[in-house]
N, C-alpha and C positions, 0 to 999 in steps of 0.2 A: 490625389490627382487622378483624372480620368485616364491619362496615358498609362499610369502604373496599374490601374484596375484592369485595363485591357491586356497589359503584359502579363499580369498574374492569371487572367482567364485563359490566355494563350498557353501559358506553361501548364496549367491544369488540363487543358484540352489535348495538348500534345502528349502529356503523360498518359492520358486515358487511351490514346492511340498506340501506346507502347513505345513512345519516344521520350522517356523521362530525360530531363536535362538537355533537351534540344536547344540549339543556338539559333537565333533568328534576329532579324532587324525589324524594328517598328519605327518608321520615319514618316515625316510629312512629305507628301508627294510635291514635286515641283509644279505640277499642273493641278490647280485647285479642283478642276472637274473630276479628278481621280479620287476625291474624298479628302477627309481631314488627316487621316493616318492610313498607312499601308504597310503590309508585311509580306516578306518573301518566304514565310515559314513553310508553305506547301512545297515549294521547289527545294528548299533545304532538306525536307524529309523524304523526298521521292526515292532517293537511292537507299536510304536506311529502311523504309517500309516496303519497298518494291512495288510501289503503286504510282499511277500518273499523278502529277501535281494537281491537275484540276479535280480529280476524284478526291484527293486529300483535302483540297480547298472546300469542296461541297460538304464533306464530312465535318470539317472544322467549323464552317459557317453555321451548320445546324447546332453544333455543341456550343457555340458562342452566342446564340440568340438570347436576348433578354438582358444584355449588359446595360445597366442604367446609364442613360445619356447617349447611347448609340441608337440612331434612328434606323439605319440599315447598314448591311454588309454586302458588298458586291464582289463578284469574282471577275477578274480582268486578265487579259492576255494569257500567258501560259499557266497562271494559277495564283496571281497576286490576290490578296484579300484587301479590299478597300473599305475603310470605316468612315461612315458619314455620321457626324455628331449633331445632336440637337443644339439649337441656339442657346438654350438655357445651360446646357452642359458646357459649351465653349465659354460662356460667360462666367460659369462657376470658377474658372481659373482666376478671374479678376478678384472675386471675393477671397479666394485662398491667399492671393498675394497681399491684399489689404490686411487680411488677418495675421499674416506672418511678418509682414513689414521687413525690417532689417534682417530678419532671420530667414527670409525666403531664399531658398537655394541651399541652405545648410542641411547636412544629413549627419548620421551617426555611424557611418561606415567604419571609422577608426576606433569606435568604442572607447575613446579615451586613452588608447595606447600611446606610449611615448615613441617619438621618432626624432632623430637628430638630422637636420639639414646643415651640412657644412659647405660654405661657399665663400667666394672671393679669396680668402686665405693667401693674400699677397705678401710676399717677402718685403719687409720694410727697407727696401733699397732705393725707392724712388716714388714719385707720385703714381696714383692709380691710372692705368691706361684704359683704353676702350674695351679691351677684352675683360678687364676687371669689371667695367661698368655693365657689360652684357651679363656677366656672371652674377653681379649684384642683383640686377633686375630679375633674372631667371630664378636664382635661389630664393629671393624674397617672395616671388609670386608662387613658386612651388610650395614654399612653407605656408603661405596664406591659403592656397587651395586645400592643403592637408588640414589646416585648422578648420576650414569650412566643412570638411568631411569628417570632423569629429576626432581628429588626432591631437594629442598634446605635443606641441612642436618646440624643439629647442634649436635655436639658431646659433651656430658656432663658426668662429673665424680662427684658423690655425695659422700661426706665422713662425717662420724660421728666423730666430734672433741669434743664431750662431752659425758656424760653418764658413765655407769658402766665399760665398757671395757677400756675407756680412763683413768678413775680413777685408775684402776688396773695397767695400764701402768705407771702412775705417781708414784704409790707406789713402783712398781718394780724398776724404775729408782732410787727412793730415797734410796732403800735398797742397790743397787749396788754402789751408790754414797757413802753411809756410809761405805761399805765394802772397797772401794778403799782408804778411808781416815783412815782405820785401825780400824773401829768399827765393832761390832758383829751383825749387822742387818742381816735379812734373807728375801729372796723373798717369799711371801706367796704362798701356794700351787696352788692357782688359778691365780697367777701372771704370768708374761712372763719370761721364763727361758733362752731364746736364748742369745748367746754371744753379739748380737747387743745391748742388754740393757746395758751391761757393756761398750760398745763402746760409747753409748749415755752419760752415767754417766761420762766417762773419758773426753769426749768432753766438758761436762758442767764444770768439774773441770778446764780444760785448759782455758776456757773462763771466768769463774766467780770465780774460786778458791774455798775456803772453806765457802763461803757466807751462805750456808744452813746447815753447820755441826751440829749446835746445834738447828736446827729448823725442826721439823717434822709437823708443823701446816698446816692449809689449804692454807695459803699464799705461803708457800714453795712448797707444792704439786701442787698448781696452776701454779707456775712458771715452775716447772718441766714438768707439763702437756704441757704447751705452747711450751717449748723448745723441748721436745720429738716429739710432733706432727709436728712442723715445720721441724725438722730434717728428720723424716720419710717421710713426704710429699715430700721434696726435693729428697730424695732417690727414692721414687716411680716414680716421674716425670722423673728422670734420667734413671731408668730402662725401663720406657715406651718409652722414646725417643730412647734408644738403640734398642728397639724392633720396631722402626718406627711407633709408635702410639702417636698421639697428640690430645689434646682436645681443644674445643672452650671455655669451661668454666669448672671450678672446683667450686662446690657449697657446702659450709660447712653447716652441720646441725645447727650449733649455729645461723646461719642467720635466720632460721625459728623462733627462739625465739626472737632474738634482733629486728627483724622486726615485731613482734607481730603476725606472721602467724599461730602459733599453738593456741594462745589464740583466734584469729579470727575464726579459724576452729571449735574450741569447741563451740563458740557462735552460729555459723551457724548451727551446728548439733543439738544443743539444740532447735533452732527455728523449726526444722522439726517435733518435737514431737516424735522422734524416740529414745530418750535417756531416761534412767531411773536410779534410784540409788538403789543399793543393796549391803549390807555389807559394806557401807561406800564408795564404789567405783561408778564411773559413767560409765554406760554401753551404748552400741549402739546396736539396734536391727538389726544387720547385717544378721540374719537369714531371714529377710524379703526380702533379695535380693540374696538368694541362698547359703549363708554361712552355714556351718555345725551347728554353734551355735552363739549366741550373743557374743560380744567381749567387754572387758574392755577398755575404752578410758583413763580414769584417775583412778589411784589406790587410795586406801583409805588414803595414806599418801600425796596425792596431786600431785604425779609425773605421767607424761604420760607414757603409754606403748609404745612399738616400733611402734605399729600400727598407733597411732595418728599422729606423725610427718610424717609418710609415706603419709597419706591422705593429710595433709597440704602441703607437698612438691609437690604432684601431682596436687593439686588445684593451686599451684603457677605455675606449668608448663602450665596448661590450661590458666591461666590469662596472662601468657607471650606470648600467641598466639600459643602454641604447642598443637593443637587438635589432632595430630597424634604423638604418643609417643611409642617407642619400648624399653622395658627394657630387656637387656641381663644379665641374672643372673644365678648363680648356681642352681642346682636342689634342694638344701637345702632351697631355697626360695619358694618352691612350696606351702607351707601352707599359705604364705602371699598373694598369688594372690587373692583368693576369698574375703579375709577380706578387702584388699585395694580397690578392685573394689566395694565391697558392701558399703564402706564408701563414695566412690565417687558417687555411684548411689543415695545414700541418699541425696546428694547435687545436684541431677539432672544432673550428668554427664552420658555419654553413658555407657551401660553395658559392652562393650568390652574394656573400657579405664582404664588403658593403655594396650598395647599389650606386651606379655611376650615371650621371647625365653629363655628357660631354658636348661642348658647344664649339662651333667654328669661329674663325676670326672675324673682325669687323674692319671695314674700310669706310672712310668718309669721302663723299664725292660732292662737288659743286659744279654745275654746268657740265656734267659728265666726266669731269677730271678729278682724280684723287687729290685730296688736300691734307696738309698737316699744318696746324696753326699753333704749335707750342714751341717756343724757343726755350722755355724754362726747363722742359724735360729732355731736350736735346733731339732725339730722333723720333719721337712719337707724340700723338695727340693725347692729352690727358682727359680723364673723366670730368675734372673741374672745368677745363676749357669748354668741353661740349655742353655741360650744364649751363655755364655762363652764356653760351651762344644761343641755345634753344629752349632752356628751361628743363626742370627736372621731369615734369610729366611727359613732355614730348620725348625726351631722351629715353625714359623708361618704356614708354609704349613702343617706340621704334625698335628697341632692343628685344621686345617681347613678341612682336607681331610676325616673326618668322620662326619656323621650328628650329630648335637648338642646333641640329646637325647641318643646317644650311648656312652657307657663307652669307653674311649680312652686309649689304652695301647700304650705308646710312646716307640717304639722299638729303643733303643739307638744304637744298632749295625747297623741297617738299616740307621738311621740318620747320622752316621759317614761314611757310605759307599759313596765314591765319584764317583761311577760308575753310569751307567744307571739304576741300580737296585733301587737306591734312586729316588723316584718319582719326587721330585723337581729338582734334577739334570738332570733327563731325559728330563724334559721340558726346562730347561735352556740350556742344551747341544744342543737340537734341534734348539733353537734360535741362539745360537753361531755358529753352523754349517752353518746356512743360511747366517749369517754375513760373515763367511769365504768364502763362495761361491762368494759373491760380491767382496770380496778382491781379490780372484783369477781372477775373471772377469776383475777387474780393472788392475791387473798386465799384462793381455793379451791385454789391450786396448779395451776390449769388454763391458765395463760398460756403458750401455745405459742410457740416461736421463729418468727422471720420465715420461715425455710426450710420449717418444718412447715406454716405457713399457705399458702405458695406451692405446696406439693405436695398440698394438700387436694383431695379428690375433688369438683370443682365440679358434677358431674352430680347430686349429692345436693341441689342447690338446685332442688327441684321444685315448691315452693309458688308459686302465682301472685304473691303479694306479693314474694317474694324475686326472682323473675324480672323483675318490673317495676322494682325497685330497680336491679338489675344493668343492665337496658336503659337506664335513666335515666343511670347512671354512664357507660355507653358513649358517650353523646352529648357528653360534656364537651369532648373535643378538637375536634369539628366546631363546637360552640358558640363556643369561643374563636376559631376561625378566622373565623366569621361576625361576631363582635363586633369583632374587630380590623379586618377588611376594611371594616365599616360604621361604624367609629369609634363604637361603640354599647355602652358599658359597661352600659346598662340591661338588655341581653340577659342579661348575667351575673347581675344581680340577679334577673331573672325565673327564670332557671335555678336559682339557689341556693334561692330560696323554694320552688319546686316540689320540688326534691330533698330539701330539709329536711322538707317535708311528708310525702313518701313515706318517708323514713328514720324520722321520728318515728312514723308510723303502723305501720311494720314493727317498730320497737323496742317500741312499746306493745302491739301484737298479740302479740308474742313474750315479753311480760314473764312471768317464772316464775309469778306469782300469777294471771295471766289465762289464759295458754295455754302450759302447760309443754311441749307437743309442739313449739311453734314457737320456743321460747326458744333463744338462742345458748348458754346455759349448761346444756346437757343432759348427761346422764351419758354418752351414747354419744360416744366420743372422735372418731370420724370426722365425725359430724354437727356436733359442737361446733367442730371445727377449721374446717370449711368455713363455718359461720356467723360465726365470729370473723374468718375471711378476708374475708367480705363486709362485716362491720362495719369492718375496717381499711380496705378499699377505699373505703367510703363516707366514712369520716373523712378519708382522703387527698384525695378530690375536694372535700369541703367546705372543708378547709384550703387547698387550692390555689386554689379559687375566691375565698375571702376574701383570700388573699394577693394575687391579681391586683388586687383592688379596694383594696388597701392597708389592710385591716382585720385585727384580731387574731383568732385562732382559739383562744379560751380553752379550757383543759383542765377548768376547774371554774367553775361559776357558781352563784349563790345557789340556784336552784331547777331544776336539770337533771333531777331524778328524774321 
């Protein structure tokens, strides 16, 4: 790509000036009169080289002369370098996109290295809520971005199938079970109150009858625990499948104990000399690794704290060969980051292991008022409720279109709007319109083959609107690189919306009834071929971008005209 050629030439030129490894930006100017690409490199180097930016810019312009496809380089303002590209060079992007097709935007930055993305990891104590939904969309999109960047990605879901929360679930099911059989039991205040608990109890009665009617002992509670966990786990998997999210592995916490990993981790931490006893509990000096204070590993009653199995689990990840791990979790996990990393550093693992992406909460609004529309879950809106209301594509996109650390207000009115005001429909309509363009071309007998489009004379793309679309399409590979490196799917949403807006504008401007001269379906076969080539390139980029986010790229929609 020409952008990459210019970037490489800039790196070589700055190195020749004695500024090897210089950092700079190469962007598309907002004002097209300032060129096709612009860089701030001269200003960035002024302090380092002790020279004025314009003097550096003049030197760089001389060294950059002769880059194929660059018509001229101008110096502007305090020292910007503006690059003006030839029409054929701009059009060359179209041929590159058509040549790479479904692979356009992919790169090999990851070199096939393994990375685990752990996300959702919801305890099986109830239906998935909207925070889990945002996390599912984020984790899956981050995993997809890494795959597009050449990583070998493993998606994992860790769930707690033991401990206090699960015991409270079992007690809650037992109480509803007794109530359904006509007895006067009640769910504890700290139990689970949603209607789904009664559904579990009813299902248990249907399958096993009155087996536990007179039994409230540990064996009965354990049976109800296993039954409830299995049922809720199946429901969670079904909800995630409806949300187009799938995992390579589901890892239960009980495996850490049955495989002896928690006990092994305790032994290894004791060997470090960083543990001590106080008030009957076993502590770890996590403060030695930047934690705010030391942490209890094993309580005085011999039971582990939540922190200990987390360390054991991440040691297991490392030992399975996942030396790159990204945990996508809610912001309520912020306090666990330092203590888990400290425990792992005590066992000689790197200080930044694992990496965390923490997201803020989600609220749903309609007409400016917060809404909850789930009776079944009790106090919160479920992911299944939302998907049933707006559809999986809209829900995923809305969860992704804001940066993870920002609170997300899910605008239900906008999500249900089926016009271009809805950002996901705006992108999907743009893709569908381009598909319809090819349908119309076929009806006229003008549908050229792939090789004909690839050999079209791209220098004919001379109109500014066409050039701007091409330059936008050229940014897609670099955009995916930034989004993958920054774990930032929202950048892809921003890009797709902007691209869709430009494509829609170009499509409408060139509509045969509005401006026949700019229409893709003109009589001139050469001009028609190159404009259809541009349309196919734009359709490819929109489809690839939607695919990265796990969204459909429909060929037909209700109102794509």
